[in-house]
C-alpha positions in Angstrom: 19.1 70.2 139.7 19.9 71.1 136.1 17.3 72.1 133.6 18.3 71.6 130.1 17.6 70.6 126.3 19.1 68.6 124.0 18.4 69.4 120.1 20.1 66.6 117.8 19.4 65.0 114.6 16.6 62.8 114.8 19.0 60.2 114.0 20.8 60.6 116.9 17.7 60.1 119.3 18.1 56.6 120.2 21.6 57.6 121.5 20.9 60.0 123.5 18.4 58.1 125.0 21.0 54.9 125.6 22.9 57.9 127.0 19.5 58.4 129.6 19.7 54.8 130.4 23.1 54.9 131.4 22.6 57.6 133.7 19.7 56.7 135.1 17.9 60.2 133.9 14.0 58.9 134.0 12.5 62.3 133.6 12.3 64.2 130.2 10.1 65.3 127.8 11.1 64.5 123.9 9.7 66.3 121.1 9.9 63.6 118.4 9.6 66.2 115.0 11.3 69.6 115.4 13.2 71.5 112.5 15.6 74.2 112.1 19.2 75.5 111.4 22.3 75.1 112.9 26.5 75.1 112.1 26.9 71.2 113.5 23.9 70.0 111.4 22.9 72.0 108.9 19.3 73.3 107.7 16.8 70.2 108.5 13.3 71.1 107.5 11.9 67.7 106.4 11.7 68.9 103.0 13.2 67.9 99.7 15.5 70.8 99.5 16.4 70.9 103.0 15.4 66.9 104.5 16.0 65.5 107.2 14.6 66.9 110.9 15.6 66.9 114.7 14.3 66.2 117.7 14.7 67.7 121.0 14.7 66.7 124.7 13.6 68.8 127.8 15.2 67.0 131.3 15.4 68.1 134.5 18.2 66.1 136.5 20.7 66.2 139.6 23.8 68.1 138.9 26.6 65.1 138.6 24.0 63.2 136.0 23.8 66.3 134.0 27.5 67.3 134.1 28.2 63.5 132.7 25.7 63.8 129.9 27.1 67.3 129.3 30.7 65.7 128.9 29.6 63.1 126.7 27.8 65.7 124.7 31.1 67.8 124.4 33.0 64.8 123.8 30.6 63.9 120.7 30.9 67.0 119.4 34.4 67.0 119.2 34.0 64.1 116.3 35.5 65.0 113.1 32.0 62.8 111.1 28.9 63.8 113.3 25.2 64.7 113.1 24.2 67.8 114.7 23.7 68.2 118.5 23.4 71.5 121.3 23.2 70.7 124.4 21.3 74.2 126.5 21.9 74.6 130.3 19.0 76.8 131.2 18.1 78.9 134.5 16.2 76.3 136.8 13.3 78.6 139.2 10.6 76.8 139.8 9.0 73.3 139.5 5.2 73.0 140.4 
C-alpha cells in the first residue's frame, strides 16, 4: 500500500479524478481549495496579486495503482506548457 498526496492547479483537478477513475482508485480525500507557491505553478493565493487556486488529493492505494499514477504525473510534468502538479509519497505506518 502507498500513501501519497497530489497538489495541483485547481484546473487540473478533473484530470486527476479522471486518472483515478481509469486506475480504479476509489479511496481518496480531496481538499478543494489550497493555496501556496511552487516552481511548476507559481504563486496561487486566490487574490488579485496572485490569482488562482490549487486543490489537493490524499490517497491510500495499492502499489501498482500508485506507480501507474506516478508515471502519469511524471509524463505530465515533462510537458513544456503545463499547470503546476506535485505528487508526494509518504510512509504509511498505520490505518485505523
